[in-house]
Structure formats: structure tokens, C-alpha cells
N, C-alpha and C positions, 0 to 999 in steps of 0.2 A: 447693326443699326435698322436696316430696312425691316425686319421681323418685327422690332418691336413698334415702329412706325407705323405697319400695319396694323398689328394689336389695336394700337391706340387710336387708331381712324376708324377700323371698324366698331370698336367699344363707343366711340362718339356718335357713327351713323347709326346704330341700333338703338341707344338711348334717346335719339332727336334731339341731340343738343343744338340750337340752333346755328350758331356758328364756330366753326373748329377751324384753326389755322396750324396746321403742321409744318415744320420744316426739317429737314434732312439734310446733313453736311455730304457732301459729296466733293471730292477731289482732295490734291494733298494739302500741303501746310498754306493755311488760309481759307482753302476750299470755298467752294461756292454753296451759298444757300440757296437751297429750291424749296419753294413753298406752293403748297396748294390749300385751295380752299373746298371744303365739303360742306353740305348741310342746306338748310332752307334759305340761308341768307345769300347763296351761291346763285340763286335764281334757277337753278335745275335741280328739280325735287327727284328725277329717276336717276341722277348721277351715282354711279356705283364707285366703291372704293377702287375697283381693279382699273376702270378708267382712269380714275385720277394718280393712278401710280406708273400706268401704261403714258399717260400724257407726262408726266413727271421724269420718266426716263426718255420719251422723246426729245424734250426740250432742254434737257440739263447739258451743259458744256461738258466737252471732253474731260474727263478727270486723268488722262495719262499724259498730260503736257503737251498735247497736240495742238497745232494753229487751227482752228475751224474757218474754212474759208466758203464765202456765198458765192453761188455761181447762178445767176440771174441770165434772164430772156433767151433762157435753154430752147432749142427746136423742141416740138412734143415727140419729134422721133429717137431723140437724143436717148441711148442707154446709159446706165452706170457703168457697163464697161467702157464703152466709148468715151466717157467723161473720164473715165480712171485713166485710159490711155494717154487721153491729152494732156493730162498733169503728171504722169509719171515720167514725162520728156524732160521734166524740171526737176524730178527727184524722187524721194520714197511717197508714197500714197499710204496711208494708213486704213483709209476707208473713204468710199464716195457712194452717194445716194442721191437718187432722184426723187424728190418729194411728187407723190401722186394722189389721187384723190380716190374716194372708197373704192370708185369702179376700177381702177387702176391706171385710169390715165392721168398723165403727167402733169402736173400744174405748172410747168416751165422755170422751175428754179430747182437748186439741190446744191448740197453741200460736200466740202472735201476736207479730209482730215490730213494734214502732212505733219510729221513728227518734227521736222528740222524747220526752224525759224527760218533762215536766210534761203533754202530752197522753195518754201512757201511763199517770200515776198517776191522771188527771181520769177514763180509762175503765175502770182498776180499780175506783176507788170507785164508779162510777156501774153497773156491770155485776155487781159482787159481790152475791149473794144475789137477783138480779134472775131472776125467772121467764120462760122462753125455752122455747117449744114442751112446756109441760107440768112444765119441771125447772129448779130454783133452781142457777144457775151457781155454781160457786167460783172466783173469779178472783184471781191472785194474781203477784206476780213469778216468774218460775221461778228454782229455786233448782239449783245447780250440783252435779250428783251427786257429785262429788269432795270438797267439803264435808259432806255427812253422815257 
């Protein structure tokens, strides 16, 4: 499905269609609809299809049934390995990532994916307001951007 989406998006970008909105289904039954906008109406004339696809992949919710957890107020010195170890005390961690700017400096928040919901809820309850590396963490289940 993604190659077809890329082909349609590239075709629309090359033909100069003012506004093109394409959606891709990601996930299991019911899925998650992730959309992205390209063209002149988006306000960014230099945007490329590749950037849009990377953005779509970055912000897509996990399609493997994992619980995505937002971890805020991280110390700027916190690494992904340290964050993973903190969450592994409460269960299996599928993935842990600290969000950084284009220069590689941490933005002070990150996400953790845990496949087991009870373990994830236990980790959220235990780590919320816990002080790690001099900062009190803010931990909760990640919210989908489209719901806001």
C-alpha cells in the first residue's frame, strides 16, 4: 500500500495539484488513519514527498498493539538506554526513544512502547512524578495528535 501511496503522492506533487490529501491505513483491524498534506496549500512549497513520508512514519501510532507511553520532563542527559532500563523494571519494553532536535540535543521528552497493557499501566503509575537525574518525570499514555 505504501508504494502505491508514494506513487500517487509523487504524481500529484509533480503535476502541481494545489491540494492533495492522501491517507494510509496503518495498524490492525480498524487501523489508524494517518494523513498528510502536500502541495501549495500546505504553506510549504519546498516540502518533498520523502519528508512527508518520514513525518508520517514518525508520528504514526504503533501498529503492533503496543501501548505508547509519553515520558516528559526528561533530563537533557537522559539516554534511550537509561530510559529503557527504568521501564524494564516493570515489564518488557519494545522500544524507547528520546526525541532530539536536528543537532542531536534532547528536547526533554520521549516515548516508550510496551506490549503488555498491565505492565505499561504499572510503569506509568510507578514512574509518574518520580525524580530521575534531578527531574520529576511526567509519564502518561501518549495521546493521538488527531484527537486534540
